TIPA-364054 format. One record per residue (C-alpha): x, y, z. Coordinates in steps of 0.001 Angstrom, whole numbers, m for minus. Each point is the difference from the previous one (the first is absolute). Layout:
N
[atom [X Y Z]],
...
# end
This chain:
462
[atom [15150 6952 48866]],
[atom [2811 1916 1995]],
[atom [m1962 m50 2560]],
[atom [m958 m3518 358]],
[atom [3981 m1200 135]],
[atom [307 2854 2632]],
[atom [m2631 m2156 2062]],
[atom [1140 m3407 m604]],
[atom [3420 1407 900]],
[atom [m1183 1666 3512]],
[atom [m2019 m3318 442]],
[atom [3400 m2503 m378]],
[atom [1918 2265 2423]],
[atom [m3010 121 2619]],
[atom [3 m4045 m312]],
[atom [3518 m676 553]],
[atom [51 2454 2785]],
[atom [m2556 m1366 2200]],
[atom [1618 m4155 561]],
[atom [3638 1696 366]],
[atom [m1429 2395 2722]],
[atom [m2178 m3481 1605]],
[atom [3354 m1964 m95]],
[atom [1707 2404 1381]],
[atom [m2140 396 3170]],
[atom [368 m3876 537]],
[atom [3638 41 m307]],
[atom [130 2731 2600]],
[atom [m2971 m1756 2016]],
[atom [1818 m3253 215]],
[atom [3756 1485 794]],
[atom [m1784 1555 3025]],
[atom [m1893 m3371 1271]],
[atom [3515 m1919 m506]],
[atom [1953 2642 1830]],
[atom [m2681 455 3107]],
[atom [m499 m4234 418]],
[atom [3398 m1719 m1055]],
[atom [2040 2528 1456]],
[atom [2399 m783 m2671]],
[atom [3246 1845 m514]],
[atom [707 3558 m2350]],
[atom [1370 m2067 m2748]],
[atom [m2827 m2773 m107]],
[atom [m2434 3201 m144]],
[atom [1536 1599 m2764]],
[atom [228 m3316 m2371]],
[atom [m3849 m78 951]],
[atom [m424 3384 m835]],
[atom [1601 m83 m3142]],
[atom [m2127 m3232 m1235]],
[atom [m3351 864 918]],
[atom [311 3590 11]],
[atom [2031 535 m2674]],
[atom [475 m2956 m2916]],
[atom [m3572 m1474 524]],
[atom [m1261 4003 m1215]],
[atom [1973 m83 m2704]],
[atom [m216 m2991 m1314]],
[atom [m3996 354 m457]],
[atom [676 3402 m1036]],
[atom [1926 m1816 m2603]],
[atom [m2649 m2657 m1059]],
[atom [m2547 2573 29]],
[atom [2011 2257 m2575]],
[atom [200 m2865 m2542]],
[atom [m3337 m998 395]],
[atom [m1196 2969 m884]],
[atom [2440 768 m3328]],
[atom [m1826 m3841 m1015]],
[atom [m3351 777 1247]],
[atom [m1602 3223 m317]],
[atom [m2565 622 2902]],
[atom [m3363 m507 m692]],
[atom [m1208 3378 823]],
[atom [2336 1752 m2463]],
[atom [m1071 m2215 m2676]],
[atom [m3237 551 618]],
[atom [102 3710 m272]],
[atom [1737 m509 m3159]],
[atom [m2831 m2242 m1339]],
[atom [m2477 2585 1326]],
[atom [1744 2813 m2113]],
[atom [m238 m1910 m2979]],
[atom [m3294 m1222 449]],
[atom [m1239 3696 585]],
[atom [2103 1265 m3224]],
[atom [m1895 m2347 m1806]],
[atom [m1024 2427 m3191]],
[atom [m3254 m2632 m1113]],
[atom [m2474 m710 2394]],
[atom [507 m2849 2186]],
[atom [m1995 m2280 2722]],
[atom [726 m2813 2441]],
[atom [m3195 m2351 1206]],
[atom [m348 m3171 1591]],
[atom [m1637 m3050 m1750]],
[atom [m3418 1020 1547]],
[atom [151 3525 m1679]],
[atom [1105 1401 2968]],
[atom [2434 3495 m837]],
[atom [3414 m474 1970]],
[atom [1480 3052 m1548]],
[atom [228 2817 m2582]],
[atom [2141 2302 m1693]],
[atom [m81 3980 m6]],
[atom [m1144 m29 m4116]],
[atom [m2961 m2032 828]],
[atom [m517 2194 3380]],
[atom [434 2888 m2211]],
[atom [m2457 m1781 m3199]],
[atom [m2808 m686 2296]],
[atom [177 2641 3056]],
[atom [656 m2820 2494]],
[atom [1933 1131 3175]],
[atom [3681 m802 m151]],
[atom [559 m113 3551]],
[atom [m2210 m2902 487]],
[atom [1064 m2415 m2560]],
[atom [m2412 m2839 433]],
[atom [m2841 1138 2372]],
[atom [m1738 m3526 m488]],
[atom [m1280 927 m3628]],
[atom [m605 m2654 m2433]],
[atom [157 m164 m3394]],
[atom [m3196 607 m338]],
[atom [m360 3489 1653]],
[atom [2997 979 m2782]],
[atom [m1518 m1592 m3338]],
[atom [m3471 334 1188]],
[atom [m3285 m2313 954]],
[atom [m2159 m323 m2974]],
[atom [m138 m3755 m1668]],
[atom [1977 827 m3106]],
[atom [3215 1129 2210]],
[atom [m681 m2719 2683]],
[atom [403 m2617 m2710]],
[atom [3680 1713 m928]],
[atom [770 m122 3176]],
[atom [m1017 m3781 709]],
[atom [2056 m764 m3126]],
[atom [3056 1573 1158]],
[atom [m284 m1539 3429]],
[atom [m482 m3226 m1933]],
[atom [2784 17 m2313]],
[atom [2570 1011 2439]],
[atom [m1067 m2635 2297]],
[atom [166 m2662 m2900]],
[atom [3280 934 m2228]],
[atom [1803 2257 2419]],
[atom [m91 3527 m2644]],
[atom [m2451 1341 m2021]],
[atom [1261 2130 m3592]],
[atom [m1476 2943 m1220]],
[atom [m3303 396 1493]],
[atom [m2245 3150 m451]],
[atom [m2018 1530 2711]],
[atom [m2408 2813 436]],
[atom [735 2736 2603]],
[atom [m1334 3915 1212]],
[atom [2193 2122 1009]],
[atom [m283 2939 2463]],
[atom [m1721 1860 m2392]],
[atom [m2282 m2460 m491]],
[atom [1248 m678 m4269]],
[atom [373 m3833 m1096]],
[atom [3333 m1479 60]],
[atom [989 m2817 m2226]],
[atom [3162 m1973 1725]],
[atom [1917 m2627 m1500]],
[atom [1783 m2037 2477]],
[atom [2402 m2891 457]],
[atom [m293 m2230 3611]],
[atom [1861 m2726 1735]],
[atom [707 m1523 3037]],
[atom [2254 2089 2482]],
[atom [2718 m2755 1885]],
[atom [m158 m3584 90]],
[atom [m2036 m2556 m1798]],
[atom [m2017 m265 3140]],
[atom [m446 3682 306]],
[atom [m3507 1165 214]],
[atom [575 4105 m1045]],
[atom [m59 1415 m2928]],
[atom [1331 2993 m2240]],
[atom [m1538 1611 m2576]],
[atom [1367 2836 m2401]],
[atom [m1906 2161 m2088]],
[atom [304 2178 m3276]],
[atom [m2562 2904 m615]],
[atom [m876 m897 m3362]],
[atom [m2967 2682 245]],
[atom [1590 2379 m2689]],
[atom [311 m2799 m2445]],
[atom [m3570 m962 316]],
[atom [m725 3835 m456]],
[atom [1858 327 m3285]],
[atom [m1496 m3071 m1086]],
[atom [m3638 1233 750]],
[atom [1017 2597 m1538]],
[atom [1501 m1345 m3576]],
[atom [m3011 m2397 235]],
[atom [m2498 2635 m79]],
[atom [2300 1912 m2596]],
[atom [m305 m2937 m2030]],
[atom [m4157 m99 462]],
[atom [22 3163 m1567]],
[atom [2340 m735 m3007]],
[atom [m1862 m2692 m451]],
[atom [m3601 1530 m235]],
[atom [1026 2581 m2034]],
[atom [1509 m1682 m2562]],
[atom [m2101 m3002 255]],
[atom [m1936 1230 m3375]],
[atom [3526 983 m1631]],
[atom [752 m3791 970]],
[atom [m3108 m1627 m1793]],
[atom [500 2118 m3197]],
[atom [3615 m869 135]],
[atom [m976 m3790 163]],
[atom [m2466 880 m2677]],
[atom [2620 1187 m1989]],
[atom [2419 m2960 501]],
[atom [m2989 m2014 m1331]],
[atom [161 1956 m3139]],
[atom [3612 40 m667]],
[atom [m131 m4212 575]],
[atom [m2457 m319 m2408]],
[atom [1445 2314 m2740]],
[atom [3422 m2331 852]],
[atom [m1829 m2953 m551]],
[atom [m1241 1829 m3371]],
[atom [3356 854 m668]],
[atom [1093 m3680 560]],
[atom [m2702 m1080 m2376]],
[atom [729 2723 m2617]],
[atom [3716 m850 466]],
[atom [m682 m3677 m692]],
[atom [m1958 464 m3191]],
[atom [2683 2392 m1516]],
[atom [2187 m3225 773]],
[atom [m2457 m1938 m1970]],
[atom [m192 2399 m3137]],
[atom [3747 314 m42]],
[atom [94 m3804 m492]],
[atom [m2959 m429 m2211]],
[atom [1566 2794 m2232]],
[atom [3434 m1674 10]],
[atom [m522 m3308 m423]],
[atom [m4137 m121 m1665]],
[atom [23 2787 m2371]],
[atom [3564 1042 m830]],
[atom [1396 m3057 m1304]],
[atom [m2811 m846 m2364]],
[atom [339 3597 m844]],
[atom [3572 m44 m826]],
[atom [m580 m3960 m2540]],
[atom [m2686 2678 m1841]],
[atom [2362 2558 m1190]],
[atom [2423 m2505 m798]],
[atom [m2834 m1797 m1957]],
[atom [m670 3569 m1900]],
[atom [3530 428 m1031]],
[atom [423 m3341 m1450]],
[atom [m2952 161 m1500]],
[atom [517 3356 m1823]],
[atom [3495 m1292 m828]],
[atom [m1180 m3292 m1361]],
[atom [m3199 1138 m2011]],
[atom [540 m892 m3216]],
[atom [m2783 2358 m1968]],
[atom [m20 3266 2322]],
[atom [m3077 1906 m865]],
[atom [m187 3544 1084]],
[atom [m2822 m570 2212]],
[atom [1880 m2489 1408]],
[atom [3001 1817 640]],
[atom [m2166 2498 1863]],
[atom [m1304 m2494 1953]],
[atom [2930 m1736 1169]],
[atom [1121 4079 1113]],
[atom [m3052 44 2115]],
[atom [886 m2869 1703]],
[atom [3462 466 823]],
[atom [m596 3278 1197]],
[atom [m3030 m1003 2327]],
[atom [1825 m3255 1112]],
[atom [3274 2652 1047]],
[atom [m2671 2396 1493]],
[atom [m982 m2769 2134]],
[atom [3095 m1531 844]],
[atom [1300 3577 1037]],
[atom [m3080 328 2148]],
[atom [1019 m3618 1467]],
[atom [3674 1286 616]],
[atom [m1522 3467 1990]],
[atom [m2032 m1946 2279]],
[atom [2665 m2105 500]],
[atom [2447 2664 698]],
[atom [m2311 2004 2036]],
[atom [m640 m3455 2443]],
[atom [3552 m785 899]],
[atom [522 3845 361]],
[atom [m2653 263 2389]],
[atom [1004 m2719 2122]],
[atom [3220 971 m129]],
[atom [1381 m3038 m2079]],
[atom [2603 1390 m1871]],
[atom [4098 847 192]],
[atom [1400 3349 m1309]],
[atom [3608 359 m928]],
[atom [596 4016 1600]],
[atom [3173 1202 m1962]],
[atom [1479 3393 m1043]],
[atom [m1257 450 m3439]],
[atom [141 2857 m2742]],
[atom [m3294 861 m593]],
[atom [41 1439 m3303]],
[atom [922 m3571 m2114]],
[atom [m3184 m1624 1706]],
[atom [m2345 2698 m1591]],
[atom [1637 m616 m3056]],
[atom [m1067 m3515 251]],
[atom [m3529 860 901]],
[atom [137 2072 m2809]],
[atom [1094 m2494 m2389]],
[atom [m2606 m2823 830]],
[atom [m2650 2935 m12]],
[atom [925 723 m4068]],
[atom [305 m3740 m536]],
[atom [m3464 m106 657]],
[atom [m1598 2627 m2555]],
[atom [465 2802 2871]],
[atom [m131 3945 m496]],
[atom [3044 1843 139]],
[atom [1657 700 2935]],
[atom [3004 2779 1189]],
[atom [2394 m981 2133]],
[atom [1760 2869 2071]],
[atom [3524 664 m100]],
[atom [1406 m126 3559]],
[atom [4025 m347 m348]],
[atom [280 m133 3637]],
[atom [m2229 m2469 1613]],
[atom [799 m1656 3901]],
[atom [m705 m3415 47]],
[atom [m3013 m1305 1868]],
[atom [m645 m3053 2117]],
[atom [m2381 m2392 m2213]],
[atom [m787 m3338 m1296]],
[atom [1024 93 m3933]],
[atom [m2673 m2336 m1258]],
[atom [m3040 1238 2254]],
[atom [509 3663 m583]],
[atom [84 m858 m4032]],
[atom [m3300 m1410 977]],
[atom [m1133 2953 1641]],
[atom [931 2020 m3041]],
[atom [m1507 m1748 m2810]],
[atom [m2901 m260 2264]],
[atom [m116 4000 48]],
[atom [876 619 m3475]],
[atom [m3105 m2642 m1114]],
[atom [m2531 1924 2559]],
[atom [1085 3293 m1972]],
[atom [m132 m1135 m3399]],
[atom [m3635 m1539 850]],
[atom [m1182 3179 853]],
[atom [1415 2704 m1919]],
[atom [m1581 1202 m3633]],
[atom [1192 m795 m3304]],
[atom [3166 2172 m1063]],
[atom [1327 345 3443]],
[atom [2990 m578 1727]],
[atom [1043 m1393 3673]],
[atom [2249 2068 1388]],
[atom [2568 m1112 3099]],
[atom [1673 2586 2699]],
[atom [2900 m1577 2296]],
[atom [202 2493 2795]],
[atom [3500 m914 2630]],
[atom [m346 1069 3409]],
[atom [2472 m641 2676]],
[atom [m1505 m2650 1401]],
[atom [m2403 m1462 m2897]],
[atom [m361 m118 m3562]],
[atom [m3638 930 m1762]],
[atom [m1280 m1263 m3035]],
[atom [m3211 1147 m1166]],
[atom [m1605 m1701 m3489]],
[atom [m2100 2787 m1322]],
[atom [m3148 m178 m2755]],
[atom [m2420 1905 m1827]],
[atom [m3369 m1267 853]],
[atom [m2562 1336 1664]],
[atom [1508 m544 3621]],
[atom [m2081 m1264 3134]],
[atom [m2516 734 2111]],
[atom [967 1384 3459]],
[atom [m1091 m2622 1995]],
[atom [1682 m2435 m2218]],
[atom [3208 929 580]],
[atom [359 m1377 3367]],
[atom [m1715 m3614 m1311]],
[atom [2047 m485 m2959]],
[atom [2293 m2034 986]],
[atom [m2517 m2283 2109]],
[atom [m532 m3801 m1319]],
[atom [m2815 m109 m2508]],
[atom [m997 3262 121]],
[atom [m932 1933 m3569]],
[atom [m511 3834 m226]],
[atom [m3886 699 m1268]],
[atom [811 2169 m2762]],
[atom [m1068 m1335 m3613]],
[atom [3540 190 m1225]],
[atom [1273 m2053 2646]],
[atom [m3079 m2580 m409]],
[atom [1044 m32 m3668]],
[atom [3620 m1118 454]],
[atom [1135 m3837 1104]],
[atom [734 m750 3015]],
[atom [m938 m1572 3390]],
[atom [1229 2250 2963]],
[atom [2877 m1974 609]],
[atom [3269 1748 m2053]],
[atom [46 3074 2488]],
[atom [m791 m2112 2858]],
[atom [2840 m2191 m715]],
[atom [2545 2884 m469]],
[atom [m898 1522 3726]],
[atom [700 m3301 1576]],
[atom [3713 m486 m1858]],
[atom [689 3251 108]],
[atom [m818 417 4191]],
[atom [1593 m3291 72]],
[atom [3530 1454 m960]],
[atom [m588 3058 2571]],
[atom [m1776 2557 m2410]],
[atom [m3370 1797 m743]],
[atom [m2421 582 m2964]],
[atom [m2506 2679 m509]],
[atom [m2207 1359 m2877]],
[atom [m909 3571 m193]],
[atom [m1413 2198 m3081]],
[atom [1961 2630 m2097]],
[atom [m573 3172 m245]],
[atom [m189 m380 m3860]],
[atom [m2064 m3078 m238]],
[atom [547 m3819 605]],
[atom [1331 m1566 3120]],
[atom [3528 m862 1293]],
[atom [514 m3187 1997]],
[atom [3666 501 1712]],
[atom [2216 m2287 2062]],
[atom [2915 349 2232]],
[atom [2445 m2159 1177]],
[atom [3198 482 2533]],
[atom [2865 1082 m1022]],
[atom [3183 m2719 562]],
[atom [2356 876 2382]],
[atom [3693 1223 m1144]],
# end
């Protein structure tokens, strides 16, 4: 760029020097003619010399200098444009309305192995882009678009470089000069590497599709199975809701009325025989049994649906335990030993729900303990939780039942379990309630016989 500016300065000096020399020669010539023909005195000759030999050349030089400042020489300006044209980083080309190549830059010359010293050489666009029919269609489209609109945006064309490799160029073209100009310029951007990357990624995607096509089919089948299972679960949930509604409205209400009628009949009967007394006891016990079953079904349904509220607060475990033991004793349950615990941390729990859990565990131990045996309770505090175990002296549980005994409607297959009353809901309700209070439940056999049903509750923060 510095070399080009220096050339412009030299050219300007040459353009200014030539008129000055011509003006000086003209002044001297006119002076000689006047002196030789007019016979003027010396002072008149000196005046003519001052005007034509000095003033006129100086005035002409000043005018040329002013013009040089406001209008750069066409040669210098063309030189700058030529330098910028050749230094374009992208291939560029100029052609006329017939497709005749007028000039191209060095980047295009290097790309297509064209002679740099012969910018046009009478070439046509067809010589550069090829003569096959598809390329000629592209050429004609470009010429027609430029003739109609004066510009063409983001069009692609395929060329072959000097090594014979396929190139993909994305170009923008437009008219050069005024509206009536018939010259057009185009600048291309080499997008060959982008298309190669795209082709590579497409092949990789096809390979992955072929590789995982079978797995995709299996996945679709499993998705269908999951959708079917989800529909079945929704149907089961609707059936559960219908069952809860049936139990709560169609069974519990008549059962409550029947219990009230039995109690009224027993109290108001004028002549109570021994047989009548036994029948009333049977009616009351069986109605109470059905009432507890209905209550368990409704409790399990509400717990599973999350339709219940807990009031978690720091409480002392021992008073709640004594309350549960007293309830079992009031039913005629077997003796239960409560451990002495002088120092026991508070636990985070719902008092009423925890009482319900302890009553269920004690009632379960009472069912499976042999006659004459008692129920033991152990309480073990740790840094983060308090563990309470209810221990019976029954036959214990099969190893396969230890992990399933808290499932809904599950009952062990042992003979003693079959003789004991129950529907497999009590322990399931215990698990739901304790887990809702951020605790856990489990069962294990004792080394000396019997089973231990344990629960843990988190220690309340100080």
